[in-house]
C-alpha positions in Angstrom: 37.5 15.4 4.6 37.0 13.9 8.1 34.6 17.6 8.3 33.1 16.0 5.5 32.9 12.5 6.3 31.9 13.6 9.8 28.6 15.6 7.9 27.5 12.7 6.0 27.1 10.3 9.2 26.4 13.4 11.4 22.6 14.4 9.6 21.6 11.0 8.9 22.0 10.6 12.9 20.5 13.5 14.3 16.9 12.9 11.0 16.8 9.5 12.0 17.0 10.5 15.7 14.9 13.2 15.8 12.6 10.4 13.9 12.7 7.7 16.4 12.1 10.5 19.1 9.4 12.6 18.0 7.4 9.9 16.0 6.0 7.4 19.7 5.9 10.6 21.6 3.5 12.4 19.5 1.6 9.4 18.4 1.5 8.2 22.5 0.1 12.0 22.4 -2.8 10.7 19.7 -1.2 13.6 17.6 -0.2 11.2 14.7 2.8 10.5 13.7 3.3 13.5 11.3 3.0 16.5 13.3 6.2 14.6 15.5 8.1 14.7 12.2 7.6 18.1 12.2 8.7 19.4 15.2 11.6 17.3 15.3 12.8 19.7 12.0 11.5 22.3 13.7 13.6 21.6 17.0 16.7 20.1 14.2 16.9 23.0 12.3 15.2 26.7 12.7 15.3 26.0 16.9 19.3 24.3 17.8 20.9 25.3 14.2 21.7 21.2 14.2 21.2 21.2 10.3 21.0 24.8 7.6 20.4 24.5 4.3 17.0 22.1 4.5 17.2 22.4 0.4 18.9 19.2 -0.4 17.3 17.2 2.2 13.9 18.1 0.9 14.4 17.6 -2.3 15.7 13.6 -1.5 12.9 13.9 0.9 10.3 14.2 -1.8 11.0 10.7 -2.8 8.8 9.9 -0.3 5.8 11.4 -2.1 6.6 9.6 -5.0 6.9 6.0 -3.7 3.9 6.6 -2.0 1.9 7.5 -5.0 3.4 4.5 -6.6 2.1 2.5 -3.9 -1.6 4.0 -3.9 -1.5 3.3 -8.2 -1.2 -0.5 -7.4 -3.9 -0.3 -5.7 -6.4 1.4 -8.5 -6.6 -0.7 -11.7 -7.0 1.8 -15.0 -11.1 0.4 -14.2 -11.2 1.7 -10.3 -9.2 5.1 -12.1 -12.1 5.8 -15.1 -15.5 5.4 -11.7 -13.6 7.7 -9.8 -13.4 9.9 -13.3 -16.3 12.5 -11.6 -14.7 12.7 -8.3 -11.6 13.8 -10.0 -12.6 16.0 -12.5 -15.4 17.1 -11.8 -15.0 17.5 -7.7 -11.4 18.1 -8.1 -11.9 20.6 -10.9 -14.4 22.7 -8.7 -12.8 22.8 -5.7 -9.4 24.7 -7.4 -10.7 26.9 -9.7 -13.3 28.1 -6.9 -10.9 28.0 -4.0 -8.0 29.6 -6.4 -10.2 32.0 -7.7 -11.2 33.3 -4.3 -7.6 33.3 -2.7 -6.0 35.2 -6.1 -9.9 37.7 -4.6 -8.3 38.3 -1.1 -4.9 38.5 -1.8 -5.4 41.6 -4.5 -7.9 43.1 -2.3 -5.4 43.2 0.3 -2.8 45.4 -1.9 -1.1 42.1 -0.7 0.6 41.6 -4.3 -0.5 42.9 -8.2 -3.2 40.8 -9.8 -0.4 38.4 -11.9 1.3 37.6 -8.7 -2.5 37.1 -7.0 -3.5 35.2 -9.0 -0.4 33.1 -8.6 -0.2 33.2 -5.4 -4.4 32.4 -4.7 -4.4 28.9 -7.6 -1.1 27.8 -5.8 -3.0 27.8 -2.4 -5.4 26.3 -3.3 -3.1 23.5 -3.6 -3.2 21.3 -0.6 -0.4 18.4 0.5 -0.6 15.0 -0.8 2.1 13.6 1.6 0.3 15.1 4.7 -3.3 13.9 3.6 -2.5 10.2 2.7 -0.7 10.1 5.6 -3.4 11.2 7.6 -5.9 8.6 6.0 -2.8 5.6 6.6 -3.3 6.3 10.1 -7.0 6.3 10.4 -7.1 4.0 8.4 -9.8 5.1 6.2 -8.0 5.6 2.3 -10.8 3.4 1.7 -13.6 4.7 2.9 -15.7 6.9 0.5 -14.0 10.5 2.4 -11.4 9.0 2.1 -11.2 8.1 -1.8 -12.9 11.4 -2.4 -10.0 13.0 -0.6 -7.9 11.5 -2.9 -9.7 12.7 -6.0 -9.4 16.2 -4.6 -5.5 15.8 -4.9 -4.9 13.9 -7.8 -6.6 16.1 -10.0 -4.7 19.0 -8.2 -1.5 16.7 -9.1 -2.7 17.1 -12.9 -3.0 20.9 -12.3 0.3 21.9 -11.6 1.4 21.3 -15.5 -1.6 24.4 -16.8 -0.2 26.1 -14.0 3.3 26.1 -13.9 2.3 27.0 -17.7 -0.1 29.8 -15.9 3.1 31.8 -15.1 5.0 31.1 -18.3 2.2 33.1 -19.8 2.3 35.9 -17.2 5.8 36.6 -16.8 6.8 39.3 -19.7 9.1 37.4 -21.8 7.5 38.5 -25.6 5.6 36.5 -27.9 7.5 33.3 -27.7 5.7 33.0 -24.1 2.4 32.1 -25.8 3.5 29.7 -27.5 5.5 27.9 -25.0 2.3 26.7 -22.8 0.4 24.7 -25.7 4.3 23.2 -26.9 4.9 22.1 -22.9 1.2 20.4 -22.6 1.2 18.8 -26.2 5.2 17.1 -24.3 3.8 16.5 -21.8 0.0 14.3 -23.0 2.6 13.3 -25.4 4.0 11.6 -21.9 1.2 9.8 -20.3 0.4 8.0 -23.6 4.3 6.6 -23.4 3.7 5.6 -19.8 1.3 3.7 -20.6 2.1 1.8 -23.3 5.8 1.3 -21.7 3.8 0.4 -19.1 1.5 -2.5 -20.8 3.6 -4.0 -23.0 7.2 -3.5 -21.0 7.4 -3.4 -17.2 5.3 -7.1 -17.1 8.0 -9.3 -19.5 10.6 -7.2 -17.2 10.1 -9.1 -13.9 8.9 -12.1 -15.2 12.6 -12.2 -16.7 13.6 -10.6 -13.3 11.6 -13.8 -11.0 13.4 -16.0 -12.6 16.7 -14.8 -11.2 15.1 -15.6 -8.3 17.5 -12.7 -6.4 15.6 -10.9 -4.2 17.7 -7.7 -3.8 17.2 -7.8 -7.8 13.6 -8.0 -8.1 13.8 -4.6 -5.2 15.9 -2.7 -7.9 14.5 -3.3 -10.8 10.6 -1.9 -8.5 13.4 1.3 -7.5 14.2 1.7 -11.1 10.5 1.8 -12.7 9.2 4.2 -9.9 11.9 6.8 -9.9 12.3 6.4 -13.7 8.9 7.2 -14.6 9.1 9.9 -11.5 12.4 11.0 -13.7 10.6 11.3 -16.6 7.5 13.0 -16.4 9.8 16.1 -14.8 11.0 16.0 -17.4 7.9 16.5 -19.6 7.2 18.9 -17.3 4.7 17.0 -14.9 5.4 16.2 -11.2 8.0 13.4 -10.5 4.5 12.1 -8.1 2.3 11.6 -11.3 4.5 9.3 -12.8 5.1 7.4 -10.0 1.2 7.5 -9.7 0.9 6.4 -13.6 4.2 3.8 -13.7 1.6 2.2 -10.5 -1.2 1.9 -12.0 -0.2 0.2 -15.1 1.5 -2.1 -12.6 -2.2 -2.4 -10.9 -3.3 -5.6 -12.8 0.4 -7.7 -12.9 0.8 -10.4 -10.9 4.2 -9.3 -8.9 1.7 -5.9 -7.7 2.1 -7.3 -4.1 5.8 -7.6 -4.5 6.1 -4.5 -6.0 4.0 -2.9 -3.0 6.1 -5.4 -0.2 9.4 -4.2 -1.5 8.4 -0.7 -2.0 7.0 0.0 1.6 10.1 0.5 3.6 11.6 2.9 1.8 8.8 5.1 1.1 8.3 4.8 4.8 11.3 6.2 5.7 11.3 9.1 3.0 7.9 10.3 3.5 9.1 10.6 7.3 12.6 12.4 6.5 10.0 14.6 4.6 8.0 15.3 6.8 11.0 16.8 8.8 12.6 18.7 6.1 9.5 20.2 5.9 10.0 21.4 9.7 14.0 22.1 9.2 12.9 24.8 6.0 10.6 26.8 8.0 12.2 30.2 8.6 11.6 31.3 12.0 13.2 34.8 10.6 10.4 35.7 8.3 7.6 34.1 10.7 9.1 36.9 13.1 9.2 39.3 10.9 5.7 39.2 9.7 3.8 37.8 12.9 0.6 39.7 12.6 0.2 39.1 8.2 1.3 35.7 9.1 -1.5 35.3 12.5 -4.0 36.4 10.3 -3.7 34.8 6.8 -2.8 31.5 8.4 -6.6 31.0 9.2 -8.3 32.5 7.0 -6.4 30.7 4.5 -8.0 27.3 5.8 -10.8 28.7 7.2 -11.8 29.3 3.0 -10.0 26.0 1.7 -12.4 24.2 4.2 -15.4 26.0 3.9 -15.3 25.3 -0.5 -14.5 21.8 0.1 -17.4 21.2 2.3 -19.6 23.2 -0.3 -18.8 21.9 -2.7 -18.7 18.2 -1.0 -22.3 18.5 -0.1 -23.1 19.5 -3.7 -21.6 17.0 -5.6 -23.6 13.8 -2.9 -21.2 13.8 0.1 -23.3 13.5 3.6 -22.6 16.1 6.2 -19.6 13.9 8.2 -18.2 12.8 5.4 -18.1 16.9 4.4 -16.5 18.4 7.4 -14.0 15.4 7.7 -12.7 16.1 3.9 -12.6 20.3 4.5 -10.8 18.9 8.0 -8.1 16.8 5.8 -7.7 19.6 3.3 -7.4 23.1 4.5 -3.5 23.4 4.0 -1.1 24.8 1.3 0.7 22.0 -0.7 4.2 21.8 -1.2 3.7 22.1 -4.9 3.4 25.4 -3.2 6.6 25.8 -3.2 8.0 24.5 -6.5 5.0 26.8 -8.2 6.3 30.4 -5.4 10.3 29.6 -6.5 9.1 29.4 -9.8 7.3 32.8 -10.0 9.2 34.7 -8.3 12.4 33.6 -10.6 9.9 34.9 -13.5 9.3 38.5 -12.0 5.9 37.8 -11.0 7.1 38.7 -7.7 10.0 39.4 -5.0 11.9 36.8 -3.2 10.4 37.9 0.3 7.5 37.8 -0.7 7.3 33.9 -1.9 9.5 33.2 1.2 6.3 35.0 3.7 4.7 32.6 1.3 5.9 29.6 1.6 6.0 29.9 5.4 2.3 31.1 5.4 2.1 27.2 3.4 4.3 24.9 6.0 2.5 26.7 9.3 -0.7 25.7 7.7 0.8 22.1 7.6 1.5 22.1 10.4 -1.6 22.6 11.9 -2.9 20.6 9.0 -2.6 17.0 11.5 -4.0 18.9 14.5 -7.4 19.8 12.1 -7.6 16.4 11.2 -7.5 15.0 13.9 -10.5 17.6 15.6 -12.1 16.5 12.7 -12.1 13.0 14.2 -12.9 13.8 17.4 -15.9 15.3 16.7 -17.8 13.8 14.5 -18.8 10.3 15.9 -17.7 7.5 13.0 -20.7 5.8 11.8 -21.1 3.1 10.7 -22.3 3.9 7.0 -19.5 6.5 6.8 -17.2 4.1 7.3 -18.3 1.5 5.0 -15.4 0.8 2.4 -15.4 1.2 -1.3 -16.9 -1.8 -3.5 -13.0 -2.5 -4.5 -11.4 -3.9 -7.9 -8.3 -3.6 -7.3 -8.2 -6.9 -5.7 -5.9 -8.5 -3.3 -6.3 -6.7 -0.2 -9.8 -7.6 1.5 -10.2 -11.1 -0.6 -12.7 -13.5 1.3 -8.8 -16.4 1.0 -5.9 -15.6 1.0 -4.0 -18.5 -0.4 -0.1 -19.3 -0.8 1.1 -21.2 -2.9 -0.4 -23.2 -6.2 0.7 -26.1 -7.1 -2.0 -28.9 -7.9 -3.3 -29.3 -4.1 -3.8 -25.2 -4.7 -4.8 -25.3 -7.6 -8.2 -27.5 -6.8 -8.8 -26.2 -3.4 -9.2 -23.0 -5.6 -11.6 -23.3 -8.1 -14.0 -24.8 -5.6 -13.7 -21.5 -4.2 -14.1 -19.1 -6.9 -17.1 -21.4 -8.6 -18.8 -20.5 -5.3 -18.6 -17.2 -5.9 -15.7 -16.7 -3.2 -12.6 -13.9 -3.7 -9.2 -15.5 -3.7 -5.7 -13.9 -4.0 -2.9 -16.3 -4.7 0.4 -16.0 -3.7 2.6 -17.8 -5.3 7.0 -17.9 -6.2 7.3 -19.9 -9.6 7.2 -17.6 -12.3 6.2 -19.6 -14.0 3.4 -21.4 -12.3 2.4 -17.4 -12.1 2.3 -16.7 -15.8 0.7 -20.0 -16.9 -2.1 -19.9 -14.1 -2.7 -16.5 -15.5 -3.1 -17.4 -18.7 -6.5 -19.6 -17.3 -7.7 -17.0 -15.6 -6.4 -17.0 -11.4 -5.9 -13.4 -10.1 -2.9 -14.8 -9.1 0.6 -12.8 -8.0 4.0 -13.8 -7.5 5.6 -13.1 -3.8 6.6 -15.4 -0.8 4.6 -16.3 1.6 7.7 -16.5 4.2 7.6 -13.2 4.7 5.4 -11.0 6.5 5.8 -7.7 4.1 4.2 -9.5 1.4 1.4 -11.3 2.5 0.0 -7.8 4.7 0.7 -6.6 0.9 -2.0 -9.7 0.3 -4.1 -8.9 2.7 -3.7 -11.0 5.1 -5.5 -8.0 8.4 -8.7 -8.4 5.7 -9.0 -12.4 4.6 -11.5 -14.4 6.6 -8.7 -17.2 5.9 -5.4 -18.2 5.3 -5.1 -21.6 3.1 -1.6 -22.6 3.1 -0.9 -24.9 1.1 2.7 -24.9 -0.1 3.9 -28.7 -0.7 7.3 -27.8 1.5 6.5 -28.9 4.9 9.4 -26.7 6.0 8.2 -24.0 4.6 4.7 -24.5 4.9 5.8 -24.5 8.7 7.9 -21.2 8.3 4.2 -19.3 7.0 2.2 -21.0 9.7 4.6 -20.1 12.6 4.9 -16.6 11.0 1.2 -16.0 10.9 0.4 -17.4 14.1 3.0 -14.9 16.2 2.2 -11.7 14.2 -1.9 -12.9 13.6 -2.9 -15.3 16.1 -6.8 -14.9 15.8 -6.0 -15.6 11.5 -8.1 -18.6 10.6 -5.7 -21.2 9.6 -6.0 -24.0 6.8 -3.3 -25.7 6.2 -2.0 -28.9 3.3 -0.4 -31.2 5.8 2.8 -33.5 3.8 1.9 -36.6 5.6 0.1 -37.8 9.5 3.3 -36.6 11.8 2.6 -33.7 10.3 -0.8 -33.2 10.2 -0.2 -33.8 14.2 2.5 -31.1 14.9 0.0 -28.7 12.5 -2.1 -29.1 15.2 -0.1 -29.0 17.9 0.2 -24.9 16.4 -3.4 -24.7 16.8 -4.3 -24.3 12.6 -8.1 -24.3 12.5 -8.6 -27.2 9.8 -5.5 -29.8 8.2 -5.4 -32.4 5.4 -3.2 -34.8 4.6 -2.3 -33.9 1.2 -2.8 -37.9 -0.2 -5.3 -38.5 1.6 -8.3 -37.5 0.3 -7.6 -39.1 -3.1 -6.1 -42.1 -1.2 -10.2 -43.2 0.0 -11.1 -42.0 -3.8 -9.1 -44.6 -5.7 -9.6 -47.1 -2.7 -13.9 -46.5 -2.8 -13.5 -47.2 -7.1 -11.4 -49.8 -6.8 -14.0 -51.2 -4.0 -16.4 -50.6 -6.6 -14.8 -52.6 -9.1 -14.6 -55.9 -7.3 -18.2 -56.0 -7.1 -19.1 -53.8 -4.1 -22.3 -51.0 -5.1 -21.4 -47.6 -4.9 -23.4 -46.8 -1.8 -21.8 -49.6 0.2 -18.2 -48.2 -1.3 -19.0 -44.9 0.3 -20.3 -46.0 4.1 -16.8 -47.9 4.1 -14.5 -45.0 2.4 -16.5 -42.7 5.6 -16.0 -45.1 8.6 -12.2 -45.2 7.8 -12.6 -41.1 8.4 -13.6 -41.2 11.9 -11.5 -43.8 12.4 -9.0 -42.4 11.1 -9.4 -38.8 13.1 -10.5 -41.2 16.2 -6.6 -42.2 15.2 -5.4 -38.3 15.0 -7.1 -37.1 18.0 -5.5 -39.8 20.3 -2.5 -39.4 18.8 -2.4 -36.3 19.7 -2.5 -36.4 23.3 -0.7 -40.0 24.1 2.2 -40.2 21.5 1.9 -42.2 17.8 1.3 -45.7 18.9 -2.2 -45.1 19.9 -5.5 -45.8 18.6 -3.8 -49.1 16.6 -6.8 -51.1 17.5 -8.8 -48.6 15.3 -7.1 -49.7 12.2 -8.8 -51.7 9.7 -6.2 -54.2 8.9 -6.1 -58.2 8.4 -3.1 -59.9 10.2 -1.2 -62.2 7.7 2.3 -63.7 8.9 3.6 -65.7 6.7 6.1 -68.4 7.3 9.9 -66.9 6.1 11.8 -69.1 3.8 14.6 -68.2 6.7 13.9 -67.5 10.4 15.3 -64.2 11.3 17.7 -64.6 13.7 15.5 -61.7 16.2 12.2 -61.6 16.4 10.6 -58.7 14.2 8.2 -56.8 16.2 4.8 -55.4 14.6 6.1 -52.2 16.2 8.3 -51.8 13.2 5.6 -51.7 10.7 3.3 -49.5 12.7 6.2 -46.9 13.1 6.0 -46.5 9.7 2.5 -46.4 8.8 2.3 -43.1 9.8 3.6 -41.1 6.8 0.3 -43.0 5.0 
């Protein structure tokens, strides 16, 4: 019992310790965190033998890939996915088919496998690693670049291709007549599962999150997010698709939901940790003895595999319209084998298409190609001049991150301000933590998302790093101050426009160096006074000039008060002293200061 308990704690400690030590070192060296995690896994497992049997760890760690695909799905509306269809089905199909056939011919010509085994090996090696490629794109900040989007399109088709490839294994294995009908049934089940996922996402998920959001319990929202991701992934796996594809579909179905940013912020910590664990587990799974026994073969096979894939990808990208630099970057990013190759080779070995030793050899080739990918991608980045035109971002219609204005709070004040911004054609991402307000605003066509603006991860998910202005329109002073302080500490250069509660709050906000603040009642009070003056017979121009004089005097008072204290600038106020005789004389003298101390709250 004691040993089991020790193992339960010792293994996670080793894995976390390896990540904590390796990632900063490799990042500092400019090699990227992915290579650091891989190195940590190799040292912990094959070298020091501190952890044995990486299969269970890899199975758990693959959830990192699942969560990554879910977050990517959240950023791709169905309409955006439809616009990418040519790259997904054109570029993706060309890459898998051409690379698969060419590698099949090379494996068969080398006499390593018979034609059936060579076919499985060739197409299995044609698949690239979604986890590695997307993590590297994220590290470089290139996910929304043209070459990043084309790379993702190829990877997405490869995830779809796992279904017919597994069906091909079933057909090639000698299992009689039943095997001929099984693939069609499996594909039918997979298609039915996808349709079911789309319907569930359209009619069930958003109402479910509306109900949960009303509880106000953040942990319930996190649990619901994980339930949706893992549940959809499991259902797709049962239907024969990959878990990652199921999570991706769930994300796409929620891409238009008002709860998108909240879900992304809740999932992100789990995604990052599990993805790091996945890369470490890949390092743990490297069989050094297999590599030593087949050193010459592997030393030839790995560079040949990467060169063939890179050249094919470069060629088809150039033919399909990519620039030379983009084609090189894509080729250098996707030359490795993929994690789905593990699944395909293991299944093929179980079906008798090749031996277990041959399966281990192929898996070793894939793993080593993964390990070399961060270096090839880094080489591609450094060799090529990063031209501005190549780095230009895609036109995003997954509204949110990247809007001109990020507005936090959408009560009456924010609603009026947002109308002016939207009428001018500006993009506005709106966050509010009231489920009822989110639902009501959405019915009027506002692009609003459920989220807590006092959370840094929520602000990041909503695109604060790309917003030109952050407008804080919350109606509670303490919440406003908390958001302003958080943004000022993490993003000191962000332009802040803030709704102020009263005069004293305005002075406090100016001390926090906000670019613009406005008391929530100031403008409406000025307009009300002008209209009342017109009702008494003044002309519109006269009332306007008086209002502007009040505005100028008020601004001057605020400037003086910020420097000298709340009582400064009293002489700038328009007032007519009135001192009526009291019916009963007060016992103590009443100073005008009392009224002045109350006045700043106006």
